C-alpha positions as CSV (number, residue, x, y, z in Angstrom):
1,M,0.3,0.0,-0.4
2,T,1.5,3.5,-0.8
3,L,1.7,6.6,1.4
4,I,-1.2,8.2,-0.7
5,E,-3.6,5.0,-0.4
6,Q,-2.9,5.1,3.4
7,R,-3.6,8.6,3.6
8,I,-6.9,8.4,1.6
9,S,-7.6,5.2,3.9
10,S,-7.5,7.6,6.6
11,L,-9.4,10.4,5.3
12,E,-12.2,8.0,4.5
13,Q,-12.1,6.7,8.2
14,R,-12.4,10.1,9.7
15,V,-15.0,11.2,7.0
16,S,-17.1,8.3,8.1
17,R,-16.5,9.1,11.9
18,V,-17.7,12.7,11.2
19,E,-20.6,12.0,9.5
20,G,-21.9,9.4,12.2
21,Q,-21.3,12.1,15.0
22,L,-23.0,15.1,12.8
23,S,-26.4,11.9,12.3
24,L,-26.2,12.0,16.3
25,F,-26.2,15.4,16.6
26,I,-29.2,15.9,14.2
27,K,-30.9,13.4,15.9
28,M,-30.4,15.0,19.5
29,F,-30.9,18.5,18.2
30,I,-34.3,17.2,17.1
31,A,-35.3,15.2,20.3
32,F,-34.7,18.3,22.4
33,N,-36.3,20.9,20.3
34,V,-39.5,19.2,18.9
35,P,-41.0,19.1,22.4
36,I,-40.4,22.6,23.2
37,L,-41.6,23.7,19.9
38,V,-45.1,22.2,20.3
39,G,-45.0,23.3,23.6
40,M,-44.8,26.7,22.5
41,I,-47.5,26.0,19.6
42,G,-49.7,24.8,22.3
43,I,-49.2,28.1,24.5
44,L,-50.0,30.2,21.6
45,L,-53.2,28.6,20.6
46,K,-54.2,28.3,23.9
47,N,-54.0,32.0,24.4
48,A,-55.2,32.5,20.8
49,Y,-58.6,30.7,22.1
50,H,-58.6,32.5,25.4
51,N,-58.4,36.0,24.3
52,G,-61.0,35.3,21.5
53,Y,-59.2,35.9,18.7
54,C,-60.0,32.4,16.6
55,R,-63.9,32.6,18.1
56,S,-66.4,32.7,15.7
57,E,-69.4,34.5,17.4
58,E,-69.8,37.8,16.7
59,G,-67.7,40.3,19.3
60,P,-66.7,43.6,19.6
61,D,-64.0,43.1,16.9
62,S,-65.7,41.2,14.7
63,G,-65.6,43.7,12.1
64,N,-69.3,44.5,12.0
65,M,-69.7,48.0,11.6
66,S,-73.7,48.6,11.8
67,G,-73.9,49.1,15.3
């Protein structure tokens, strides 16, 4: 095996290790951030319904200017 082949083999091993670590990092990032994101969306929806932004009944902010 020549020196160039050895260096290429070494680089291939390093790249495969980095790819494995990157995959693990992405999985951990998703695992920690998806629950936070879902919780924030839930809080926003709860506040929107609580404050009346999503109600279908007519209220003072319904756009009815007749009276």
